[in-house]
C-alpha angles and dihedrals in degrees: 000000000000120000118259093255091059091050089051090051092057094041100255119140123214094252091053100051098097093044093049092049092050093051094042092052091044092053091044092056092045089050092052091052096043097048092049090054089046092052091049092050094048094047090058097039096050089056092061115062098292093189089070104022099048093066089044090052090049092054097045092043090051092053090048090049092050090050090049090046091053091050091048090050091052093052091041087064095045106037133055112253093247093057093041093054093051093047092049091058090048089054090049090054089051092049090050089054092051091050090050089057091049091050091050098049107017125076099153130106089254091055091047091051091046091051091050090048089050090051091052092050091049090048091051096047095047089047093051092045097047098043093039091060091042093052091057098042097048129054125220095272094046090047091057091051101036111026091078090049100046089039090058091066092090093050098077088041092055092045088053090049091051090052090050088054088064088064094054112111103147143018090260087065089055091057089054090052091050091051088054088050090052091053092048091053091050088051090051089052090054091048090049091054089051089052092049090051093054101039138048100240107187136123103229117188115238129208112248136164119262114271114254093213108044128172123257113271091250092056095043090072090063104029106022120229098311128095087202090066092047096053094041093050092049091049094048090050090056093046092049090053091051091046091055090049095049093046091049093049091049097049095043093050091048089051091051093049098044112035095179111092095218092051091049091053093047091051095045092045092050091051091049092050092052091044096051095043092051091046090051093051092047093047097047101040109018111030095074093042092048091050090051095047102033102028132220096283095062094036090056095055096039094089100048092039091053091044092051091050092048093048092049088052088062089061090059092047091048094049093052091047100240116198126246095265092056091046092049089052089048093051090047091053093044094050093043093048092046094050095045093047093044096049100034101035115014103039097052091046092045089055091049091055094072096046095091089061119091112270095258091046094048092051092049091046093051091048091050094048098043099028100045117005098044091051088044090057091048090050091051090050092047092048093051093046091048092047092051095045095088093046104078094179092057099031093078098058111005095080089059091051095054091040089054090050091050091048090051089050091051090050090053096047094044090052088057092042092069092058090049089048091056090047089054091051090053090046091051090054097040121114115267092224131031133034134287122328091231114139113253116222108219113202127197092237089075092053101058136008095205127047112218114217117239135174121241090251092054091048091049089051090053091050091051089050089063087078092054111086093207093051101032099094095047093045091051091051092050093048090051090049091052088056120183094354089081094047096100091056092045091052091047089054091051090052094048112105089206095062114109121238091248092054092046089052094053093044091049089054089053091049090052089061090062110079095200128117095246091056092053092044090055092050092047089051089050090052091054094058119106089239100101094193089059090044089057090049092050093048091050090052094045090061087076093058131071120259120259114211095211090061092061095096090054093055093042088056091049090051089056090050090053092048091052090050090050089051091054093047092049090051088050092052090048093050100041122071100188108112096209093055092043089055089051092051091047089054091050088050090053090051089050090051089054091051090050089055089049089054091047087057087066095048107040138031103304096216091055093049090047091053091046093049092050089047097053089049092051121106094224113093093215094055091049090051092050090050092052090048091055091051091047089060101046109034128061116280095241093051092046093051091052093047090047090052089054092049100042123092096238138130113286091234090059091051090050090053091052093052093044089053093047100040102020123248117299111266091223110012105216120226104248101232096049088044092056092047091049095049094042130170093343091069109022139047121255096253092053090051091046092053092044092052090055090054096041120118106203121216130195093257094047103037094098090063086079094066099077090052093052088057095040118133089222109093095206093054092043091051092053091046090055089048088057091045092053091048090051092052090053103038108020107032093165091061090043090054091048089054095046090051088060093041111025093183093064098096091054091047091049092051094049092047092050091050092048096050094053089067099052144035113271123248090242092054090049090058089052090049090054092047091054093057119089090231093065102019094114096041116103118247088240088065096039091056088068088063094054096083092057096047106111113201109222133178130204132193124231109287095010114142113238093190135340131232109271095027114132105259117223102146143063119216128209117194113229098170136002130016134290122202122210115212138184099202104306093338113106108221105177146325127240122207138181111325094017122118134202138181092043095147089065089069090067105029131018105228134148114281113259093211142011126259120212130181113242101201126336109337132194115189143159121240123207113195121213098236092049090047092053088058090052092048089051088061101033115036089178089075093058092043092056094046091051090050093052093045091050091051090051092048091048092051090048091051091049090050091051091048092054092047095046097076090051091057094051117093116249 
């Protein structure tokens, strides 16, 4: 096995090594078998008037391939993919046996054509089997990285086959080659079974919205419902026709130059060896890199564009009357370039194109393209070559005319194919229900017909009422009714440094309802502030307003700021070993990622970014891959690579290397804890600051940075700041004295804080209490810290009723100490102990209690009230998401329990 650094060089991740080796070996064995059959067919065919019989072989082989493709399509609909793949290889083994018989007893033109047709059918079936399994196992992102690599497995095999062809001197040698081919196919069958044992190979249908731009009913029979399949099939038909023409021209000119059969085989074999080795190098080392740097759009058109240029070059050579040696060199270069580009560039990209389709659709599309339209193109090429054979005046130049026309057609269809590919990616990520994800601009004119006059003082009173839970809803309605007349006061509030984050968030939402330039300008100014919480608020509000092109440089600059911050956080994670702090930094990275998406909303089509953001957050690997692929095709390469590094599950050191390469290494890499303390509440969440304070080593020149935290309005931060202050007074008295000189009231504050904390449970402990309950077990501490301020510590005596059955439930309880019994009348239902919670439905809906709760011994608990919790959920949607998940799990278990009990209750 290769070392990890080599796998990284060729784009293989540690978890993919076994899979890649299985597919590479599988393709290698298929390549061995296929090239040996190909050599055998060509040896016989080149002996029998190739100028006339090669086009005939193309036509008959194409018909045989289309018949085989139809048969494959039938069984594809009626057999699971695992069984179909195994049966295809068994059929290939049988075909190889039939060809062996023909080689042994048949030396006629008919036998030669039949052998070539058999080779083409074998090539088709092995192609459909290998790439059908690959298309299901790999997603769209893996296919871009790995299809070129696993597809290169047949290249060394074909080079080996071409070398073996040099040793062929008689038909008995061909039988030996075919026996080797038979053994290779049996080895491929064994490798396939190993792959099926280690992977779930099945084409499961997926629910997707209906396509907005479907094909006409008449075309759907042939191409399905996707315009991507239509354009790809038409382009591959044109390319197959040109390929047949180039291959024919090469072989015929070689035959004319070297009349001796042995010399012909040596020359052809040498060309094939060079071709396959070059294609292997390109596929393994350059295909992925080229896709990353050039992109799918340019890679798609590279083959037809190069072909068109090469075919036009023939016109110049023909006009100047080049001799046979120059023409042979030309045909060598044309054939070599076509094969290398087709195998190393076009084939991997062509296979990637169908990956955004649902698994059944992508298999059908691949079968259509390879099993019908590629043979159709070969048949068209063969027909045109055969028709022109008896017209010597046209036969010299006419093939290059029609090949140029076909290459131009392929160039046109592949140019359109890329647009259809992007449409399929968006369709794959689109919501199953509902309409477009386009942002709707809500204007105040739709909210009220009449604007009620109000003085600035009255408007300011309404804005202040937004912080009062009892008046918030009415104040919001009145401000909306006043429409744009209140905009100056709203903007003034946004600009006020004294406004709380909660007030700024509500005011920003009101500004977003005013579709006027000044409203957008105020939100853009808010986004440019160093306070990242307010930036997030501004970006969320700006989604409701239309983009302004002139603002693009501002948001591009903010993207760079966020990327720099991500680089610093990644370096902090890599350098710090403490798990708690690493979790905090990971959370801050995730918040930064959300802000980057918010900035992308202002730079690129919002509906595409919305689909991509939903996709990368989705649990399904395929949706994540499709989302990344969309981003890869619309945002700059450097930005995409950085965002991909943030999203990928990869070692932190590797992510750091990516950011250092993209942004350059930090001139002075900041130590993560001092960096957090320096940036403070404007950049980080309260839990991150709290954890950082407890790991902070104060120095004489940084000690004053503690003062703002001591006076913070956030209790969790203030608690951690006093922890640091107490530690300083005990262990570093000189720094403590330096701080008290700057703030003489500190000793008194420390004493009062110490006295207060002895009577209650600390904010830090409350976070840990929440984390130990099943309801919040999967919620990050950075989110749980926002619940701490609404946790009411309550105590109950032994036997005291906490609530009675039938009481209106508006609170959730979490047991911190003691036991709570739940009763239905006198029936004891269950007992809750430390870490358990009860009454959770009351957080979402105030309904009468279904049972009574009674303290059994002394009980200490935390109460969360519904109205307070609504405020938290307004700020942190993750809290609601986790509660819904836990409640759904409980409901599912209850349903399963009822289903198992139901049969027992039925009479026999």
